[in-house]
N, C-alpha and C positions, 0 to 999 in steps of 0.2 A: 634536770634543774642545776646542773654544773656542779654537784657536790664534790666529785673526785677531783676536779680542778681546783676547788677551794682547800680541800683537805691536803693535797699533795703540793700546793703552791705552784701550780703550773698555769702558763698562758699559752694560747695558740690562736692563730688567725683562722684555723679550720677545725672542723668537727666531724662527727660520724654522719652527719647529713651530707657533708661534701663527699664522703666516701660512697654513701648510697647513690647520689647523683651521677657519680663517675664509675659505678660498678662495672658497666659494660665495657669500659675503655680503660680499665685500671691496669697500671703496670707497676713494677717495684719502685721506680723512680717517684711516680705520683704518690704512691703509698708512703714512702718514707717522708715526702714533703708534707703529708697531713698529720704526721706523728708529733707528740711532744715526748720528751725523755725523762724518766724519773729513776736515777740509780741504775741505769742500764736497761730499763724496761720501757718499751715502747708504749705510749698511751694514746688512744684515740679518744678525744674528749667530747662531752656534749657541747652544744653551741652556748654562747653567752646568754642568749634569750631562750626561754623555754621553747622546745620544738613542737610545733602544732602539726597534726596530721600524720604523725609517724605511724600510727595504726593503719593508714592508708597504704603505707609502703609494707604490704603484708608479708613479704618474704625477704628474710635476711640471708638467704643462702649464698648469693653471689659474693657478698663481703666476707661471709665466714669461711667459704671455700678458699678464697684468695688468701686470707689471713693464715688459714691452715697450711698453705704451701710455703709460707715464709717462716712461721714459727713453730716450735716443738709444742708449745702450750700456748692456748688462747683462753683468756678469761673474759667473759662478757657478763657485765653487771646490768641487770634490768631492775626497773622500780616495782613492777608487779608481774605475777605470773599469768595474768589473764589477757585475752585478746589475740588477734592474728598475729601481731608482731612478736609477742613473747612466745607463742606457740611455734612460729617458725624457727625461733632460736632454740627452743627446747627440743625440737625434733632433730636439729643439727648437731646438738650437744651429745658428747660421749658420756659425760657425767653432769648431773644437775644438782646443785646444791639448794636445798629449801632451808633458809635459815629462820628460826623462830626463837622464842624465849620460853621459859617455863611458867609464864603467866596464862591464865585461863582464857583470856580474850585472844591472845596470840595463838594458842593451841587450836581454838575454833577456826581462826584464818588458815592455820596449816592444814587442817582437815578439809576446809573448802578447796585449797589449792590442789591437795592430792586428788580429790574427787573430780576436779576440773581436768587435770591431766589424764585420768582414767577415762573420763567421757571422750576425750579427744585423742585417744590412742597414743599417748606418751608413755613409753615403757616404764612400768613402776621399778623395773630392776636397776635403772640408771639413776633413780632419784635417791639422794643422800640427804637425810634430815640431820641438820647441824643445830644444836641448841646453844645459843650465845648467851652471854651474861648469866651463866648457869651457877646457882647456888643451892646446895643441899638443905640449907636452913630456911630458905624463902622460896615459895612457889612450889610447883608440882615436881614430884620425883620423876627420875628417868623411867621408872617402871610404869607409872601412870600415863606419862607421855607415849610410851611404846604401845600400851594397851589401847589408848584413845586413837592413835593413828594407825593402828594395825601394821606397824613396821618397826624395825629396830632403829634406835638413835645411832647414827654413824659416828658423831663426835660431839663432844661438849666442850665449850670454851668458857673458863671460869670468869665470874664477875670480878673486874678489876678497874673500876672507875677512874681512879687516880692515874694508873699507867696509861690507859687509853686516852684520857683527857690531855695528859702532858704530850703523848705522841701526836695527837691530832693538831694541837696547837703549834707544835714544832714541825709538823709535816714530815715525820719520819716514821719508820716502823716500830712497833713495840719491841723493846730489848728482849733478846732471846733468853736472858737470864731471869726475867720475870715469869710468874706462872701463866699469864696470858700469852706471852711470847713464845714460851715452850710449847703451849697447847696449839697455837697457830702453826708452828714449825711441824709439830706432830700430824696436824690435818694436812698440811702440804705433802709431807712424806707418805702419808696414806694414800692420798690421791694419785701421786705421781709414781709411787714405788721406788723413789730415790731418796737417799740421805742428803740433807742439806749441809753444806760445808759452812763453817762458822763465819766466813767472810761473805757469804751470799746474802742479798737483801731478803728480808722477811716481809712478805705481802701483807701488811697489817690491814689492808682494806677488807680482807676476808672477815674481820672481826664483826662487821656491822653491815655487810652488804649481801643482798640475795644475788648470787652469781651463778654463772654456768661456766663449767671447765670443759673446754674442747681440746682433745688431744689431737 
């Protein structure tokens, strides 16, 4: 639905649909022409109008493999974990972030997503459960979440509505000095195994997006 373009204040004449249609003839020049840039990060946006029939393009392998040849890290944001399109991405991913909150309804949705992955032979070992907007005083505890999902919580991101709202309005990453900014930086460092230098951009989109990290 174009959320990333809106949040990062980006515009482009091209989208991931263009990348899909050109997957078999893709080269680096074409790829670079499809990209928008945000603080040194190449972003392949959604189309301005909602994309219909993406599930019919049931295999994202070609686009992901091409991106993997260019970049050290590729982050793919998807709206839901269900369907052939999402499964093709999940199977290509080295690490898969399942983002939930500690509300009961969200926990039930996370249970369904994990069961769906299991049924479709997506390795549980690469699924990382991230609890967003976490507060010890409100909602389910980390222990209850882990017991319900039969897996450990990989990371929690604290609830910080004011910081995130300001960042989204301004189209910038959450400041690293804030609790939520520090938590996002810690998550990225855990996933990549690399320390982030203070001048590096912090990918605030991980605070509210269900994403896949492909090394």
